[in-house]
VOROVO-569307 format. One line per 3 residues: number of its first residue (from 1); for each residue y, z, x of C-alpha. Coordinates in steps of 0.2 Angstrom, whole numbers, plus 5000, padded with zeros to 4 digits. Example, Ala and Ser with C-alpha at 12.3 -4.5 7.8 and 13.67 -1.06 7.14 Angstrom:
<pts>
1 = 4978/5039/5062 | 4995/5036/5068
</pts>
This chain:
<pts>
1 = 5445/5526/5624 | 5444/5537/5639 | 5452/5523/5650
4 = 5465/5520/5637 | 5469/5538/5636 | 5471/5539/5655
7 = 5482/5524/5655 | 5493/5531/5642 | 5494/5548/5651
10 = 5499/5539/5667 | 5513/5529/5658 | 5519/5545/5649
13 = 5522/5555/5665 | 5527/5541/5676 | 5540/5532/5666
16 = 5545/5538/5648 | 5545/5546/5633 | 5550/5557/5621
19 = 5558/5571/5613 | 5564/5584/5602 | 5583/5585/5601
22 = 5592/5593/5616 | 5608/5603/5614 | 5616/5593/5629
25 = 5611/5576/5623 | 5623/5563/5617 | 5624/5562/5598
28 = 5610/5551/5592 | 5612/5540/5577 | 5600/5550/5566
31 = 5588/5542/5554 | 5584/5559/5546 | 5596/5568/5534
34 = 5600/5586/5536 | 5605/5596/5521 | 5614/5612/5526
37 = 5616/5628/5517 | 5633/5624/5510 | 5626/5609/5501
40 = 5611/5618/5493 | 5610/5620/5474 | 5615/5637/5469
43 = 5607/5650/5457 | 5591/5660/5458 | 5580/5647/5466
46 = 5562/5653/5467 | 5556/5637/5475 | 5565/5632/5491
49 = 5562/5613/5487 | 5574/5616/5472 | 5588/5619/5485
52 = 5588/5600/5490 | 5584/5593/5472 | 5595/5577/5471
55 = 5602/5579/5488 | 5593/5565/5497 | 5589/5547/5490
58 = 5571/5543/5493 | 5565/5561/5496 | 5563/5566/5478
61 = 5559/5583/5471 | 5550/5585/5455 | 5545/5600/5444
64 = 5540/5599/5426 | 5544/5615/5417 | 5550/5632/5425
67 = 5534/5641/5430 | 5538/5653/5443 | 5521/5652/5451
70 = 5521/5633/5452 | 5529/5625/5467 | 5539/5609/5466
73 = 5532/5593/5472 | 5539/5582/5485 | 5537/5563/5485
76 = 5543/5552/5499 | 5546/5534/5495 | 5533/5531/5482
79 = 5514/5534/5481 | 5503/5525/5493 | 5486/5534/5491
82 = 5476/5544/5479 | 5461/5552/5488 | 5469/5556/5505
85 = 5479/5571/5512 | 5497/5564/5509 | 5506/5581/5506
88 = 5522/5583/5516 | 5522/5593/5532 | 5533/5608/5533
91 = 5539/5613/5550 | 5547/5630/5548 | 5556/5636/5564
94 = 5544/5626/5574 | 5529/5632/5564 | 5520/5616/5558
97 = 5509/5617/5543 | 5517/5633/5535 | 5519/5636/5517
100 = 5537/5633/5511 | 5533/5642/5495 | 5531/5658/5505
103 = 5549/5657/5512 | 5563/5665/5503 | 5576/5652/5498
106 = 5591/5663/5503 | 5583/5663/5521 | 5585/5645/5524
109 = 5599/5638/5534 | 5596/5619/5534 | 5583/5606/5529
112 = 5580/5591/5539 | 5570/5577/5531 | 5561/5564/5541
115 = 5558/5549/5530 | 5554/5534/5542 | 5537/5532/5549
118 = 5545/5527/5565 | 5549/5545/5567 | 5536/5554/5557
121 = 5523/5545/5568 | 5526/5559/5580 | 5517/5571/5569
124 = 5502/5559/5566 | 5492/5561/5551 | 5502/5576/5545
127 = 5518/5565/5544 | 5512/5552/5532 | 5519/5561/5517
130 = 5536/5565/5526 | 5541/5579/5537 | 5553/5593/5532
133 = 5560/5603/5547 | 5566/5620/5540 | 5578/5630/5550
136 = 5580/5648/5544 | 5595/5659/5548 | 5597/5666/5566
139 = 5609/5679/5573 | 5627/5675/5577 | 5631/5670/5595
142 = 5649/5675/5594 | 5648/5693/5588 | 5639/5709/5594
145 = 5635/5714/5576 | 5636/5706/5559 | 5629/5712/5543
148 = 5626/5701/5527 | 5620/5706/5510 | 5616/5693/5496
151 = 5611/5697/5479 | 5610/5688/5462 | 5606/5692/5444
154 = 5600/5678/5433 | 5598/5676/5414 | 5585/5663/5409
157 = 5582/5656/5392 | 5568/5645/5385 | 5572/5633/5371
160 = 5553/5629/5367 | 5546/5615/5357 | 5556/5608/5342
163 = 5549/5602/5326 | 5535/5614/5322 | 5534/5622/5305
166 = 5540/5639/5300 | 5530/5651/5289 | 5541/5648/5274
169 = 5541/5629/5277 | 5522/5629/5276 | 5522/5640/5260
172 = 5535/5628/5252 | 5525/5613/5258 | 5509/5621/5251
175 = 5516/5622/5234 | 5519/5603/5234 | 5501/5600/5239
178 = 5490/5609/5228 | 5475/5598/5233 | 5476/5606/5250
181 = 5467/5623/5252 | 5481/5633/5260 | 5476/5650/5267
184 = 5492/5661/5268 | 5490/5674/5282 | 5503/5685/5274
187 = 5514/5686/5288 | 5530/5677/5295 | 5528/5674/5314
190 = 5537/5664/5326 | 5524/5662/5339 | 5536/5654/5352
193 = 5548/5669/5349 | 5533/5681/5352 | 5527/5673/5368
196 = 5543/5665/5375 | 5556/5677/5381 | 5573/5678/5389
199 = 5571/5685/5406 | 5581/5692/5420 | 5577/5688/5438
202 = 5584/5697/5453 | 5585/5693/5472 | 5591/5704/5486
205 = 5593/5700/5505 | 5599/5711/5519 | 5601/5704/5537
208 = 5608/5712/5553 | 5611/5701/5568 | 5622/5697/5583
211 = 5622/5695/5602 | 5620/5708/5616 | 5623/5700/5633
214 = 5610/5686/5634 | 5600/5691/5619 | 5603/5685/5601
217 = 5594/5694/5587 | 5592/5694/5568 | 5582/5705/5557
220 = 5581/5702/5538 | 5573/5709/5523 | 5571/5700/5506
223 = 5565/5705/5489 | 5564/5695/5473 | 5558/5698/5455
226 = 5555/5683/5444 | 5547/5687/5427 | 5542/5670/5419
229 = 5549/5664/5403 | 5531/5665/5395 | 5523/5682/5392
232 = 5510/5685/5405 | 5519/5676/5420 | 5529/5683/5434
235 = 5531/5682/5453 | 5537/5695/5465 | 5540/5692/5483
238 = 5544/5705/5497 | 5545/5703/5516 | 5556/5700/5531
241 = 5558/5692/5548 | 5563/5695/5566 | 5572/5682/5576
244 = 5575/5684/5595 | 5582/5672/5608 | 5585/5675/5626
247 = 5593/5665/5640 | 5590/5668/5659 | 5592/5660/5676
250 = 5610/5654/5672 | 5605/5647/5655 | 5591/5636/5663
253 = 5578/5646/5654 | 5578/5648/5635 | 5565/5658/5626
256 = 5565/5662/5607 | 5553/5669/5596 | 5551/5672/5577
259 = 5540/5683/5567 | 5539/5684/5548 | 5528/5693/5535
262 = 5529/5690/5516 | 5519/5696/5502 | 5519/5688/5484
265 = 5511/5696/5469 | 5510/5685/5454 | 5503/5685/5436
268 = 5500/5667/5428 | 5496/5660/5412 | 5482/5646/5410
271 = 5488/5629/5403 | 5476/5616/5409 | 5478/5598/5403
274 = 5471/5597/5385 | 5466/5608/5371 | 5456/5623/5377
277 = 5454/5641/5370 | 5462/5649/5385 | 5477/5637/5386
280 = 5491/5648/5381 | 5503/5634/5377 | 5491/5625/5365
283 = 5488/5642/5356 | 5507/5645/5354 | 5511/5628/5348
286 = 5496/5626/5336 | 5495/5644/5329 | 5498/5646/5310
289 = 5515/5655/5308 | 5508/5664/5292 | 5495/5673/5303
292 = 5501/5690/5309 | 5501/5696/5327 | 5493/5713/5323
295 = 5481/5720/5311 | 5486/5735/5300 | 5478/5747/5313
298 = 5488/5740/5327 | 5474/5729/5335 | 5477/5711/5338
301 = 5473/5700/5323 | 5459/5687/5326 | 5462/5670/5318
304 = 5447/5660/5314 | 5454/5644/5306 | 5448/5631/5318
307 = 5437/5630/5333 | 5444/5639/5349 | 5458/5647/5338
310 = 5464/5662/5349 | 5478/5674/5345 | 5491/5669/5359
313 = 5498/5686/5360 | 5481/5694/5363 | 5477/5680/5375
316 = 5493/5684/5385 | 5491/5703/5384 | 5473/5705/5387
319 = 5469/5691/5399 | 5471/5696/5418 | 5476/5682/5429
322 = 5483/5689/5445 | 5485/5684/5463 | 5491/5692/5479
325 = 5496/5681/5495 | 5501/5688/5512 | 5507/5677/5526
328 = 5511/5682/5544 | 5519/5668/5554 | 5524/5669/5573
331 = 5531/5656/5585 | 5536/5656/5603 | 5547/5643/5611
334 = 5551/5641/5630 | 5561/5628/5638 | 5564/5629/5657
337 = 5575/5616/5666 | 5568/5616/5683 | 5579/5604/5692
340 = 5593/5592/5687 | 5587/5588/5669 | 5568/5590/5673
343 = 5560/5604/5663 | 5545/5611/5654 | 5544/5614/5636
346 = 5531/5625/5627 | 5529/5629/5609 | 5515/5639/5601
349 = 5514/5646/5584 | 5501/5655/5573 | 5499/5657/5554
352 = 5488/5670/5546 | 5487/5669/5527 | 5476/5679/5515
355 = 5475/5676/5496 | 5465/5684/5483 | 5464/5681/5464
358 = 5457/5689/5449 | 5454/5681/5432 | 5447/5691/5417
361 = 5445/5684/5400 | 5438/5698/5389 | 5426/5696/5375
364 = 5439/5703/5362 | 5450/5687/5364 | 5437/5674/5363
367 = 5423/5668/5352 | 5409/5674/5364 | 5403/5691/5365
370 = 5404/5691/5384 | 5418/5694/5396 | 5421/5681/5409
373 = 5427/5687/5426 | 5431/5677/5442 | 5436/5684/5459
376 = 5442/5673/5473 | 5446/5675/5491 | 5456/5662/5501
379 = 5459/5666/5520 | 5468/5653/5531 | 5473/5653/5549
382 = 5481/5640/5560 | 5486/5638/5578 | 5498/5625/5585
385 = 5502/5621/5603 | 5514/5608/5610 | 5517/5608/5629
388 = 5525/5595/5640 | 5537/5589/5653 | 5555/5585/5648
391 = 5568/5574/5657 | 5586/5574/5650 | 5599/5565/5661
394 = 5615/5555/5661 | 5614/5541/5674 | 5630/5532/5680
397 = 5639/5537/5665 | 5633/5523/5654 | 5614/5527/5653
400 = 5607/5542/5645 | 5588/5546/5645 | 5580/5560/5634
403 = 5561/5560/5637 | 5546/5571/5633 | 5528/5569/5637
406 = 5515/5582/5632 | 5499/5588/5624 | 5497/5593/5606
409 = 5483/5605/5599 | 5481/5612/5582 | 5466/5621/5574
412 = 5465/5628/5557 | 5451/5637/5546 | 5452/5638/5528
415 = 5439/5647/5518 | 5436/5649/5499 | 5424/5660/5490
418 = 5424/5662/5471 | 5412/5673/5462 | 5410/5672/5443
421 = 5401/5682/5430 | 5398/5684/5411 | 5397/5703/5409
424 = 5382/5708/5420 | 5376/5690/5422 | 5382/5683/5439
427 = 5385/5665/5441 | 5383/5655/5457 | 5396/5658/5469
430 = 5405/5644/5478 | 5409/5648/5496 | 5416/5634/5507
433 = 5423/5633/5525 | 5434/5619/5531 | 5439/5618/5549
436 = 5451/5606/5558 | 5452/5604/5577 | 5464/5591/5582
439 = 5472/5586/5599 | 5480/5572/5608 | 5495/5566/5618
442 = 5513/5564/5612 | 5528/5556/5620 | 5545/5551/5615
445 = 5559/5542/5623 | 5577/5541/5618 | 5588/5529/5628
448 = 5607/5526/5625 | 5618/5514/5634 | 5637/5514/5634
451 = 5638/5525/5618 | 5634/5509/5608 | 5616/5504/5609
454 = 5602/5516/5605 | 5583/5515/5607 | 5570/5527/5602
457 = 5551/5526/5605 | 5536/5536/5600 | 5518/5536/5606
460 = 5506/5547/5598 | 5487/5546/5601 | 5477/5560/5592
463 = 5459/5564/5589 | 5454/5572/5573 | 5439/5583/5570
466 = 5435/5589/5552 | 5420/5601/5549 | 5415/5606/5532
469 = 5402/5619/5526 | 5400/5619/5507 | 5389/5634/5507
472 = 5382/5646/5519 | 5365/5638/5518 | 5372/5620/5519
475 = 5373/5610/5535 | 5390/5608/5543 | 5396/5591/5540
478 = 5408/5583/5553 | 5420/5568/5554 | 5431/5563/5568
481 = 5440/5548/5576 | 5454/5543/5588 | 5470/5536/5580
484 = 5485/5529/5588 | 5502/5530/5580 | 5517/5520/5588
487 = 5535/5521/5582 | 5551/5512/5588 | 5569/5513/5581
490 = 5585/5504/5587 | 5603/5506/5582 | 5619/5497/5586
493 = 5636/5505/5584 | 5646/5490/5580 | 5662/5499/5577
496 = 5663/5503/5596 | 5664/5484/5601 | 5680/5477/5606
499 = 5680/5464/5592 | 5681/5478/5579 | 5697/5485/5585
502 = 5708/5474/5573 | 5697/5479/5558 | 5706/5495/5556
505 = 5700/5499/5538 | 5682/5500/5546 | 5680/5516/5556
508 = 5661/5516/5557 | 5648/5502/5557 | 5630/5505/5562
511 = 5616/5493/5561 | 5598/5501/5563 | 5580/5496/5561
514 = 5563/5503/5564 | 5545/5501/5564 | 5531/5515/5563
517 = 5514/5519/5558 | 5507/5535/5551 | 5490/5540/5544
520 = 5482/5551/5531 | 5464/5558/5534 | 5451/5559/5520
523 = 5451/5575/5510 | 5438/5588/5515 | 5429/5587/5498
526 = 5424/5569/5502 | 5414/5575/5517 | 5399/5578/5507
529 = 5381/5571/5507 | 5383/5567/5489 | 5397/5554/5494
532 = 5389/5538/5499 | 5405/5533/5508 | 5403/5547/5520
535 = 5384/5544/5522 | 5387/5526/5526 | 5401/5531/5538
538 = 5414/5521/5528 | 5427/5535/5529 | 5442/5532/5541
541 = 5460/5537/5542 | 5472/5528/5530 | 5485/5519/5540
544 = 5502/5514/5534 | 5514/5503/5543 | 5533/5503/5538
547 = 5547/5492/5542 | 5565/5499/5539 | 5582/5492/5540
550 = 5598/5500/5537 | 5617/5500/5538 | 5630/5515/5539
553 = 5648/5511/5536 | 5664/5521/5536 | 5681/5516/5530
556 = 5698/5523/5531 | 5694/5535/5545 | 5678/5539/5536
559 = 5685/5545/5520 | 5673/5533/5512 | 5655/5532/5519
562 = 5641/5520/5514 | 5623/5522/5519 | 5610/5509/5514
565 = 5591/5508/5519 | 5577/5496/5514 | 5559/5500/5518
568 = 5543/5490/5516 | 5526/5499/5518 | 5509/5492/5519
571 = 5493/5503/5518 | 5478/5492/5521 | 5464/5504/5520
574 = 5468/5517/5507 | 5453/5527/5500 | 5446/5522/5483
577 = 5432/5527/5471 | 5418/5515/5466 | 5405/5517/5453
580 = 5387/5518/5460 | 5370/5520/5450 | 5362/5537/5448
583 = 5348/5536/5454 | 5345/5531/5468 | 5361/5540/5473
586 = 5366/5558/5471 | 5383/5556/5463 | 5391/5543/5451
589 = 5405/5539/5463 | 5407/5535/5481 | 5423/5537/5490
592 = 5427/5525/5504 | 5442/5515/5512 | 5446/5497/5505
595 = 5461/5498/5494 | 5477/5489/5500 | 5494/5496/5493
598 = 5512/5490/5496 | 5527/5500/5494 | 5545/5494/5495
601 = 5562/5501/5490 | 5580/5505/5493 | 5590/5520/5496
604 = 5609/5520/5494 | 5622/5534/5497 | 5641/5534/5494
607 = 5652/5548/5499 | 5670/5550/5497 | 5683/5562/5502
610 = 5693/5559/5486 | 5706/5572/5490 | 5709/5581/5506
613 = 5725/5591/5504 | 5729/5609/5510 | 5727/5616/5492
616 = 5715/5604/5484 | 5700/5596/5491 | 5688/5585/5482
619 = 5672/5577/5489 | 5660/5566/5479 | 5643/5560/5484
622 = 5632/5547/5474 | 5614/5544/5479 | 5602/5531/5472
625 = 5584/5527/5476 | 5572/5514/5469 | 5554/5511/5473
628 = 5540/5499/5468 | 5522/5501/5473 | 5508/5489/5470
631 = 5489/5489/5473 | 5486/5472/5481 | 5468/5472/5481
634 = 5452/5484/5480 | 5436/5480/5488 | 5424/5473/5475
637 = 5438/5472/5462 | 5435/5490/5457 | 5445/5500/5445
640 = 5447/5518/5443 | 5451/5528/5428 | 5460/5545/5427
643 = 5471/5555/5415 | 5457/5562/5404 | 5462/5565/5386
646 = 5450/5577/5377 | 5454/5573/5359 | 5446/5561/5346
649 = 5431/5557/5357 | 5421/5554/5342 | 5433/5540/5338
652 = 5435/5533/5356 | 5425/5527/5370 | 5441/5527/5381
655 = 5446/5545/5384 | 5457/5540/5400 | 5474/5534/5399
658 = 5477/5529/5417 | 5470/5516/5428 | 5471/5511/5446
661 = 5468/5492/5447 | 5474/5477/5457 | 5491/5469/5453
664 = 5498/5486/5446 | 5505/5502/5454 | 5494/5515/5461
667 = 5494/5523/5443 | 5497/5513/5427 | 5494/5516/5409
670 = 5479/5508/5401 | 5480/5511/5382 | 5473/5503/5366
673 = 5486/5492/5357 | 5490/5500/5340 | 5495/5488/5326
676 = 5496/5499/5310 | 5485/5508/5297 | 5473/5501/5284
679 = 5467/5513/5271 | 5472/5527/5282 | 5463/5521/5298
682 = 5471/5515/5313 | 5471/5496/5316 | 5471/5490/5334
685 = 5473/5473/5342 | 5457/5466/5348 | 5454/5461/5366
688 = 5448/5443/5360 | 5461/5441/5346 | 5462/5448/5329
691 = 5462/5466/5323 | 5449/5480/5322 | 5447/5498/5317
694 = 5435/5501/5331 | 5445/5508/5346 | 5431/5503/5358
697 = 5435/5485/5354 | 5453/5486/5356 | 5464/5477/5368
700 = 5469/5489/5383 | 5487/5485/5388 | 5491/5490/5406
703 = 5509/5495/5409 | 5517/5500/5425 | 5529/5514/5420
706 = 5520/5530/5426 | 5532/5533/5440 | 5551/5532/5438
709 = 5559/5516/5443 | 5575/5523/5450 | 5584/5540/5452
712 = 5602/5543/5453 | 5611/5559/5458 | 5630/5562/5458
715 = 5637/5578/5466 | 5655/5583/5466 | 5663/5598/5475
718 = 5681/5605/5473 | 5690/5618/5483 | 5707/5625/5477
721 = 5718/5635/5488 | 5703/5637/5500 | 5697/5652/5490
724 = 5691/5644/5473 | 5676/5632/5473 | 5668/5622/5460
727 = 5653/5610/5461 | 5642/5601/5449 | 5627/5589/5451
730 = 5620/5576/5438 | 5604/5568/5440 | 5598/5552/5430
733 = 5579/5548/5431 | 5574/5532/5423 | 5560/5519/5420
736 = 5546/5531/5418 | 5536/5535/5402 | 5525/5549/5397
739 = 5509/5548/5386 | 5513/5562/5374 | 5496/5569/5369
742 = 5504/5585/5363 | 5513/5576/5350 | 5497/5566/5346
745 = 5488/5582/5343 | 5502/5591/5333 | 5505/5575/5322
748 = 5486/5575/5316 | 5487/5575/5297 | 5469/5583/5296
751 = 5477/5599/5303 | 5492/5598/5291 | 5494/5616/5283
754 = 5479/5622/5292 | 5486/5626/5309 | 5504/5623/5314
757 = 5509/5605/5317 | 5525/5594/5319 | 5534/5588/5304
760 = 5527/5571/5308 | 5510/5577/5302 | 5517/5579/5285
763 = 5523/5561/5285 | 5506/5555/5291 | 5498/5565/5277
766 = 5509/5558/5263 | 5506/5540/5269 | 5488/5543/5268
769 = 5484/5542/5287 | 5468/5550/5291 | 5469/5552/5310
772 = 5482/5549/5323 | 5477/5535/5335 | 5475/5538/5354
775 = 5485/5522/5358 | 5501/5516/5365 | 5510/5523/5350
778 = 5512/5539/5359 | 5519/5532/5375 | 5537/5537/5375
781 = 5552/5533/5386 | 5555/5548/5397 | 5572/5543/5405
784 = 5584/5557/5405 | 5601/5563/5411 | 5603/5581/5416
787 = 5616/5592/5422 | 5605/5600/5435 | 5618/5612/5443
790 = 5635/5619/5439 | 5643/5632/5451 | 5660/5641/5453
793 = 5665/5654/5465 | 5679/5664/5473 | 5679/5668/5491
796 = 5689/5683/5498 | 5693/5683/5517 | 5702/5699/5522
799 = 5717/5698/5533 | 5725/5710/5545 | 5709/5720/5547
802 = 5699/5724/5563 | 5683/5717/5557 | 5679/5700/5551
805 = 5670/5696/5535 | 5670/5687/5519 | 5665/5691/5501
808 = 5660/5677/5489 | 5656/5679/5470 | 5649/5665/5461
811 = 5642/5659/5444 | 5629/5646/5444 | 5621/5637/5429
814 = 5605/5627/5431 | 5599/5614/5418 | 5613/5616/5407
817 = 5608/5601/5396 | 5597/5586/5396 | 5600/5570/5387
820 = 5584/5561/5383 | 5574/5552/5369 | 5558/5560/5374
823 = 5551/5572/5361 | 5541/5584/5372 | 5545/5599/5382
826 = 5552/5591/5398 | 5554/5573/5402 | 5553/5577/5421
829 = 5540/5567/5431 | 5524/5579/5433 | 5517/5576/5450
832 = 5502/5587/5446 | 5498/5577/5430 | 5507/5561/5431
835 = 5511/5552/5415 | 5502/5564/5404 | 5509/5578/5393
838 = 5494/5587/5385 | 5499/5606/5382 | 5501/5606/5401
841 = 5520/5608/5403 | 5528/5625/5406 | 5544/5627/5396
844 = 5560/5622/5405 | 5573/5636/5407 | 5592/5636/5406
847 = 5597/5649/5419 | 5614/5658/5421 | 5616/5667/5438
850 = 5629/5679/5444 | 5628/5681/5463 | 5637/5690/5478
853 = 5637/5685/5496 | 5644/5698/5508 | 5647/5696/5527
856 = 5654/5709/5538
</pts>
């Protein structure tokens, strides 16, 4: 390995390679897509990923519900792993590994998405899940002083869950069923109205910037208040940033620095998957509407109808679940052109994040006589360094070289300590320390010939070192290895060829292709003596190879643009979980490499300048992405179950609804096949033919519709008289299904007129059904069409004034309506709990925002 490293270093510094973008480079045909501020979704956007929702095919943003404390999920070109670190890498103003959720959305200038592994290979293991290059706003280079002020006020409403009984409906139904012992609580309570609220969110941003001689500066301050639509949830964020850029030596030396500090204070509700006493959503939906909120003396009423029956209003009011997060980030970039295109580039960054949490469930809320308390501390630090030599030169007019060769170093420490207690009885604390120390060589080469032929190369050799200490008295467990990531892209601008001159309708035609490898390291939790895969040294980096091919075309002077990409990915050594006997082993499962996964798909974008007049302009963009993934094989033909369902365990030996197995996607449904009822009991199709009442003998049907098959977005923007603007964006997501366990629970006839249920429970009761079956009966089609964003604005640009400025007032509506056949709260794909709706989906808001943007 040392010989190979020396040889690679010699090649890098004697011949080629490769680079970040240079201001003076020729335009490279870009694989990545850059989404600018003018293209962002408008409204009060608490989560920066929501800015680019539906804006780039293949780079999909998902968020089920509208929890202000839950960040959106980003999935790039399907799922290719389960147990490795496949999260996207956020590079914020050059700071790799930062938290995007800690950046105010109104501070972001653009988002550049790297999708192809031929480019993300530059970032090694951290690039396997995609790379988002976030650029925040900087000072104006053309003015000595500029001031901007942005503010928005948003009204957000929650529709809740339809189909539950009202108090009067339950009383009326009880008269029709005298055989049921109905206990009337004497009140009329709409628990969703009690806990779900119409909220008002606010954001404020003030920034001052400009250029003084050779120094460009910007100072900003942001503050946002986001009360959640469910009582007990909110998120407040405050902070600011300083951005400075300096040029010297006749612009041959460029130095810029960025420092930011933000603090987030939040209160959250608990809604884990399943029926739990502290799951606030379960309590809201199941609480009997005839029960009061308060006793006569003003204290909270305590229901005792069923096990773990808590008053949701008391649960929200008396439970403490608060957190504070503080993040300091700093980066310093320096680029010095020493002589005729030869230069040095250095980038260093530092992130320091400190988070604390406090959770208290008082005895007055629950069945137990003890108060549960949990305190957590989660400090995190990270240092990045990239240093190398650059060469940027045009040779004999037709040849252009852009090279970089250098050294990468990153080091991070993440600590976790949680201390819990029941009153004065302390429970065992769970401290843990995870340290990463990685280094390696990175190089890039961009070569362009005659403005028509382009070649890009990436060479990245990294060494990983992970050290985990699960407790202060535990030994530090280490893992490390060298990994090599190559990448190559090529493109041909066909429209510049002579034979294309007679094809006048074709104004742009570019053919491109690429090949790259990226990796994903094992999660730190699997570096454990209880994991036999770690003890046997069977843990290694997952490596994914990708082939891409694409075509960009423009017609009629680029009034109509077409972009198409096809990709095929192979992951040959993904981590999987296998069952092992206990004893002799310490744990039931072992995690090791040995699963092969294939992903393939297409991405299509069509954009048109439909109208381009002086007084009326209309642009329309259509994006489509489709992905298929498949597990080709697993060592030993192992299968893995997930998606735990806590209900009806007395009646079922299969409390998991998801499976990972060969011949199907990474996640697929595995559910008993329901046939009907006999004497009130569910009847299932038997695995070996015939029928049975025993769910443990039922046939388990495997279906492949956990992930959406394709996603379609359509964005239109209009400008009238250069002052009025209107835009809207539809999104259609299709092909996925959701196991609606919430409906299964609330349709259970055994709870009819005892706790609240769906009206389906009455139908089941009248038909003599004794229990709802955990089966494919509750697997629902979750395809939906949603008007994600609608915005209208007016821009005033003063004339005949000494100062330059603009004022824009806008109205934005998010999630105006959703058309779907799904009966649950939200048909959106839930990345954190894929395929399962079990009281774990925060309500989805409709939001109406009035905003002002002022620039002076």
